[in-house]
C-alpha positions as CSV (number, residue, x, y, z in Angstrom):
1,X,85.4,103.4,135.1
2,X,82.6,103.1,132.7
3,X,83.0,102.0,129.1
4,X,80.4,103.4,126.7
5,X,79.5,101.0,123.8
6,X,78.9,102.6,120.5
7,X,75.8,100.4,120.0
8,X,73.9,103.0,117.7
9,X,77.0,103.2,115.7
10,X,77.2,99.4,115.3
11,X,73.3,99.3,114.3
12,X,74.1,101.8,111.5
13,X,77.1,99.6,110.1
14,X,74.9,96.4,110.5
15,X,72.0,98.0,108.4
16,X,74.6,99.0,105.7
17,X,75.9,95.6,105.6
18,X,72.6,93.9,105.0
19,X,71.8,96.5,102.3
20,X,75.1,95.4,100.6
21,X,74.5,91.8,101.0
22,X,71.0,92.0,99.5
23,X,72.4,94.5,96.8
24,X,75.0,92.0,95.8
25,X,72.5,89.1,95.5
26,X,70.1,91.4,93.4
27,X,73.0,92.4,91.0
28,X,74.4,89.0,90.7
29,X,70.9,87.9,89.6
30,X,70.5,90.4,87.0
31,X,74.1,90.2,85.3
32,X,74.7,87.2,83.3
33,X,78.2,87.7,81.7
34,X,81.7,86.2,81.8
35,X,82.2,85.4,85.7
36,X,85.5,87.2,85.8
37,X,84.1,90.3,84.3
38,X,81.0,89.9,86.4
39,X,83.0,89.9,89.6
40,X,84.8,92.8,88.8
41,X,81.8,95.0,88.0
42,X,80.0,93.6,91.0
43,X,83.0,94.5,93.1
44,X,83.1,98.0,91.6
45,X,79.5,98.8,92.0
46,X,79.2,97.5,95.5
47,X,82.5,99.5,96.7
48,X,81.0,102.6,95.3
49,X,77.3,102.0,96.9
50,X,79.1,101.0,100.3
51,X,81.1,104.2,100.4
52,X,78.0,106.3,99.3
53,X,75.8,104.6,101.9
54,X,78.4,105.1,104.7
55,X,78.7,108.7,103.8
56,X,74.6,109.2,103.7
57,X,74.4,107.6,107.1
58,X,77.0,109.7,108.5
59,X,79.7,107.3,109.3
60,X,82.1,108.8,106.6
61,X,82.8,112.4,105.8
62,X,84.3,113.7,102.5
63,X,87.9,113.8,104.0
64,X,87.9,110.1,105.1
65,X,86.7,109.2,101.5
66,X,89.3,111.1,99.9
67,X,91.8,109.5,102.2
68,X,90.4,106.2,101.3
69,X,90.7,106.7,97.7
70,X,94.3,108.1,97.9
71,X,95.6,105.4,100.3
72,X,94.2,102.4,98.4
73,X,93.0,103.0,94.8
74,X,95.8,105.3,93.6
75,X,98.4,103.1,95.2
76,X,97.0,99.8,93.3
77,X,96.4,101.6,90.2
78,X,100.1,103.0,90.1
79,X,101.1,99.3,90.7
80,X,99.0,98.2,87.8
81,X,99.5,100.8,85.1
82,X,103.3,101.7,85.7
83,X,104.5,98.5,84.6
84,X,102.2,98.5,81.5
85,X,103.5,102.0,80.6
86,X,106.9,101.0,81.2
87,X,106.4,97.7,79.0
88,X,105.2,99.9,76.0
89,X,107.9,102.6,76.4
90,X,110.5,100.0,75.5
């Protein structure tokens, strides 16, 4: 039984990873604000660029992007905003 390794797929992910690392260093050099705000802003920008780059290369499709957004971001946003809303509703 032969196992076929997805080497081309790995090369594409390696290229995207190198782009993300270089872009992170570039953005970090440009932005000079409060470190906490800077970290959050860089994570947001890099996250969007990473997902868009994976889509453009063909690793992700729209259905997978929607699934990622629903699974992670909406769940975490609800865990953050619902207690805040409940606090102000008291």
